[in-house]
C-alpha positions as CSV (number, residue, x, y, z in Angstrom):
1,M,30.4,6.8,-6.3
2,T,29.3,7.9,-9.8
3,S,26.1,9.7,-10.6
4,N,23.5,7.4,-12.2
5,P,21.9,9.2,-15.2
6,L,18.7,7.1,-14.9
7,S,18.0,7.7,-11.2
8,G,14.6,9.2,-10.7
9,L,13.5,8.9,-14.3
10,R,9.8,8.0,-14.8
11,V,9.8,5.2,-17.5
12,L,6.8,3.7,-19.1
13,V,7.1,0.0,-19.7
14,V,4.9,-1.4,-22.5
15,E,5.2,-5.2,-22.6
16,D,2.6,-8.0,-22.9
17,E,4.8,-10.9,-21.6
18,M,4.7,-10.7,-17.9
19,L,8.0,-12.4,-17.2
20,V,9.8,-10.0,-19.6
21,A,7.9,-7.1,-18.1
22,M,9.1,-8.1,-14.6
23,L,12.7,-8.4,-15.8
24,I,12.5,-4.9,-17.3
25,E,11.0,-3.5,-14.2
26,D,13.7,-5.1,-12.0
27,T,16.4,-3.7,-14.2
28,L,14.9,-0.2,-14.2
29,A,14.4,-0.3,-10.5
30,D,18.0,-1.3,-10.0
31,F,18.9,1.8,-12.0
32,G,16.7,4.0,-9.7
33,C,13.9,4.5,-12.2
34,E,10.3,5.0,-11.3
35,I,8.4,2.4,-13.3
36,I,5.1,3.3,-14.9
37,G,3.2,0.2,-15.9
38,P,3.6,-2.3,-17.2
39,A,1.0,-1.9,-19.9
40,A,0.2,-5.1,-21.8
41,R,-2.2,-3.6,-24.3
42,V,-2.2,-0.5,-26.6
43,E,-5.3,1.0,-25.0
44,Q,-3.8,0.6,-21.5
45,A,-0.5,2.2,-22.5
46,L,-2.3,5.2,-24.1
47,K,-4.4,5.7,-20.9
48,M,-1.2,5.6,-18.8
49,I,0.4,8.2,-20.9
50,E,-2.6,10.4,-20.5
51,T,-3.1,10.0,-16.8
52,T,0.1,9.2,-15.0
53,G,1.8,12.6,-15.3
54,P,5.1,13.4,-17.0
55,L,7.2,10.7,-18.4
56,H,11.0,10.8,-19.1
57,A,11.2,7.8,-21.4
58,A,9.5,4.6,-22.5
59,V,10.3,1.0,-23.4
60,L,7.9,-0.4,-26.0
61,D,7.4,-3.9,-27.3
62,V,6.2,-3.7,-30.8
63,N,3.6,-6.6,-30.7
64,L,1.1,-6.4,-27.8
65,I,-1.2,-9.4,-27.9
66,G,-1.3,-9.2,-31.7
67,E,-1.7,-5.4,-31.9
68,K,1.2,-3.2,-32.9
69,S,2.3,-0.4,-30.5
70,Y,2.8,2.2,-33.2
71,S,-0.1,4.4,-31.9
72,V,1.7,4.4,-28.5
73,A,4.9,5.5,-30.3
74,D,3.0,8.2,-32.1
75,D,1.5,9.5,-28.8
76,L,4.9,9.6,-27.1
77,A,6.6,11.3,-30.1
78,A,3.9,13.9,-30.1
79,R,4.6,14.6,-26.5
80,D,8.4,14.6,-27.1
81,V,8.9,11.6,-24.8
82,P,11.9,9.6,-26.0
83,F,11.3,5.9,-26.4
84,L,12.9,2.8,-27.7
85,F,11.5,-0.4,-29.1
86,M,12.5,-3.6,-27.2
87,T,11.4,-6.4,-29.5
88,G,12.0,-9.7,-31.1
89,Y,11.4,-8.1,-34.5
90,R,14.3,-7.0,-36.8
91,R,14.5,-3.4,-37.7
92,E,13.5,-4.3,-41.3
93,S,10.2,-5.7,-40.0
94,L,9.0,-2.4,-38.5
95,F,7.0,0.0,-40.6
96,P,9.5,2.3,-42.4
97,E,8.6,5.4,-40.4
98,Y,9.7,3.7,-37.1
99,R,13.0,2.3,-38.3
100,S,15.0,5.3,-37.2
101,F,14.0,4.9,-33.5
102,P,16.3,3.0,-31.2
103,I,15.7,-0.7,-31.2
104,L,17.0,-3.3,-28.8
105,Q,16.7,-6.9,-30.0
106,K,15.3,-9.3,-27.4
107,P,16.8,-10.8,-25.3
108,V,18.4,-7.7,-23.9
109,G,21.0,-7.6,-21.1
110,R,20.8,-5.3,-18.2
111,R,23.7,-3.2,-19.2
112,A,22.5,-2.8,-22.8
113,L,19.1,-1.6,-21.6
114,G,20.7,0.9,-19.1
115,D,23.1,2.2,-21.7
116,A,20.4,2.6,-24.3
117,L,18.1,4.5,-21.9
118,A,20.9,6.7,-20.7
119,K,21.7,7.6,-24.3
120,L,18.0,8.2,-25.0
121,V,17.6,10.7,-22.2
122,M,20.9,12.4,-22.6
123,P,20.6,16.1,-23.6
124,G,21.5,17.1,-27.1
125,P,20.9,15.8,-30.6
126,H,19.9,12.2,-31.0
127,T,20.7,9.7,-33.7
128,Y,17.0,9.5,-34.8
129,A,14.3,11.9,-35.8
130,I,10.9,12.0,-34.2
131,R,8.7,11.3,-37.2
132,S,5.1,10.7,-36.2
133,R,2.3,9.6,-38.4
134,V,0.0,11.6,-36.2
135,P,0.6,15.4,-36.1
136,G,1.9,16.6,-32.7
137,P,0.8,19.7,-30.8
138,E,1.8,23.1,-32.2
139,R,5.2,24.2,-31.0
């Protein structure tokens, strides 16, 4: 039996389509993750980040009931929580400062989500830079 790199990770799910959120949750649960959320609105996601304790990663839809999740991405980046966008939008449709973050195009298969999360939380340099529009805490 091989070790599962996702087992025990606390992953925030930010998705406004309940069926999609349930599919993400089922997939993450199968990988042994502890699911935080889902949050369907930006304000709800920001509150979860603030109150639920440490997070290891997050999966963000870009469009949440007509509101973009960029402020959630900024908050996660300021806290050094790795995240990926899981969206129907193409990379070119995102604001330029968010195009370097990992993006999974919906619909996403179970294996693709698992592989992307494993790469996201893997120690070492990543293929993207955390560039937030909001300054993070002093390091």
